[in-house]
C-alpha positions, -999 to +999 in steps of 0.1 A: -113-461+513-150-450+516-174-463+542-192-490+525-222-487+552-227-452+538-229-467+502-265-463+489-275-499+477-306-521+474-308-556+492-326-579+469-319-614+484-329-618+520-351-644+535-376-637+561-365-663+589-329-661+577-327-626+587-335-628+621-311-616+648-293-644+667-306-625+700-341-625+688-340-662+681-326-669+716-354-648+733-382-663+711-370-698+718-366-691+757-401-678+758-415-709+742-392-731+762-377-744+730-340-756+724-323-744+692-289-758+678-260-741+693-248-733+658-274-708+656-264-689+686-226-693+687-218-661+664-193-680+645-199-671+607-175-697+594-187-733+587-160-761+590-154-774+556-161-808+565-198-802+575-208-777+547-238-784+527-274-781+522-288-808+545-271-790+576-283-756+565-318-769+561-321-785+595-309-753+611-332-732+590-362-753+600-351-749+638-350-714+635-383-711+618-400-732+644-398-704+669-416-680+648-452-690+659-469-658+666-480-624+650-458-606+672-429-626+665-433-623+626-438-586+630-405-583+651-385-605+625-397-583+598-392-549+615-356-558+627-348-569+590-356-536+580-338-517+607-306-539+601-306-530+567-312-493+573-280-495+594-262-506+565-272-480+541-299-500+521-326-475+505-345-506+492-351-541+509-369-570+490-377-596+515-387-630+507-413-650+525-433-682+521-463-676+541-473-713+541-446-718+568-463-693+593-499-698+584-508-726+608-500-703+637-516-672+626-550-685+610-541-690+575-523-680+543-540-648+539-534-634+576-497-645+573-492-624+542-510-596+557-490-596+588-460-592+568-472-567+545-486-546+573-453-546+593-434-538+561-454-507+556-449-497+592-411-506+591-408-486+558-426-454+576-403-458+606-368-462+589-372-447+554-361-476+539-386-488+507-397-524+514-411-547+489-422-584+498-415-612+474-437-643+479-418-674+473-429-708+466-409-739+477-394-766+455-401-789+482-439-787+478-462-798+450-463-770+421-500-768+428-491-751+459-471-728+441-502-719+420-520-711+451-494-687+465-492-670+431-530-662+433-524-651+467-494-629+456-516-615+429-543-600+452-515-581+469-494-571+437-483-533+436-453-512+439-464-491+470-453-496+505-456-530+517-469-547+485-460-579+469-434-569+443-422-604+429-427-639+429-400-666+436-392-699+441-367-712+465-354-742+488-333-772+473-327-767+437-322-806+431-358-810+440-387-807+418-393-803+381-388-765+371-412-767+343-439-779+365-437-744+383-441-725+352-480-721+355-475-704+389-452-679+376-475-674+346-503-664+369-480-640+389-468-625+356-504-618+346-507-598+379-477-578+370-454-596+393-418-602+381-402-636+385-373-638+408-366-676+413-334-693+426-313-712+403-276-720+396-261-723+430-264-762+439-267-771+405-249-760+371-256-740+340-281-766+327-303-758+356-300-720+350-313-726+313-344-745+326-350-718+350-346-689+322-367-710+297-396-719+316-399-693+344-388-660+326-370-644+355-363-609+359-337-618+381-319-652+394-313-659+430-276-667+430-270-678+393-233-681+402-230-715+383-239-698+350-201-688+349-192-723+339-210-714+304-196-684+286-226-687+261-251-687+288-234-658+305-235-636+272-273-645+270-279-633+307-261-603+299-279-593+267-313-600+285-302-579+314-312-607+339-294-596+370-279-624+396-283-620+433-249-633+443-244-643+479-209-651+485-213-663+520-241-686+511-220-702+483-192-709+507-212-723+537-232-746+511-198-760+501-204-747+463-170-730+465-145-737+494-132-701+497-148-666+492-121-657+465-135-687+442-169-670+440-169-661+402-176-626+408-153-612+384-164-636+357-200-625+359-190-588+359-167-592+331-195-608+309-216-578+317-241-597+337-258-573+367-249-584+399-266-577+431-249-587+463-271-603+489-268-617+526-293-645+519-297-657+554-275-639+579-288-659+608-271-691+591-242-676+573-231-651+601-226-621+578-249-594+565-250-573+535-222-548+541-199-577+547-203-588+514-192-556+499-164-559+524-155-593+506-157-579+472-132-553+483-108-572+502-111-606+486-120-597+449-101-566+447-127-542+437-123-505+441-148-480+452-156-474+416-165-509+409-183-515+444-203-486+432-211-501+401-224-532+422-248-510+441-259-494+408-267-528+396-285-537+429-308-504+426-313-509+390-324-544+393-348-537+420-386-537+417-388-503+431-407-475+414-386-455+389-384-423+405-369-439+436-342-458+415-333-427+398-328-407+432-308-436+447-285-438+416-279-400+421-270-408+457-244-434+446-229-410+423-225-386+451-208-414+473-183-422+446-175-385+443-167-381+480-196-359+489-216-366+518-246-385+507-278-364+517-305-379+537-300-415+539-326-440+551-327-429+589-323-393+582-352-395+557-376-412+582-365-386+606-373-359+583-407-373+574-416-374+611 
């Protein structure tokens, strides 16, 4: 079996705080004299079935976010996220951030976003991983705040290094009225920013239809519950709407009891593009390659099918077309058994 860390791929579903290394969390907490829940530091990826669910996740996420209070901490989290993806063969990382969470500590929304974008450029130069930033609003806040974030994202829109490449909507799917967020997505769309909202993890096909109808997404964060409606699956496939499937998240949040129940085969059989993601490695205990490992070991995908997932991830990315074509060629070389030329770290070294 081929090395999955050597498989060129794009990572399209990773949250800023949730990308943090446990060791970094521990150091930042110690420096501030803050105690964090042991569950964030115990290195145990499996969440017991009787405590799985959204509210446990949200409590832990907020505890982790509370230690990211300085520009230096923000830069470190971003840089290490890119380094970790480079080590796993990612050619592209599209990382989601809600600058509202960090703005009070660094002087406002604009400085918070500019810190992330500046460090994304630096990390791309250092590692060779192409980095795009997705500004994500929260369903937990008023839709007017989403419009503010959309206008901010529009100011920094572009496909160059360290630019805002998309606009998202995250947090508890059961909160907020999806239609009320449509004006924010329209603002982003006018600036050329595709919509990449969450949908169809905690709620079923009806929620996916609402998101598709009102927010017109290029991709869906998760989308796995669309598998319960064959007609909806056919519509997603026909429209080419990719699903960012994060199996570890689905199990940890109690959507499915076991990884084998994640409907990966159903999505693929319907022709829906699938991009595997790690979502929040800090909380779910596994990174991107582990999702490919599970697709191989649990779902029985062979190397050709795994390469197909990698192709879907690259094709669904918001990277420039020339980059996507090059990465697709590298995936073909991996399937053919050839040594993939370059790779993210090697490309960075060559550039230096």
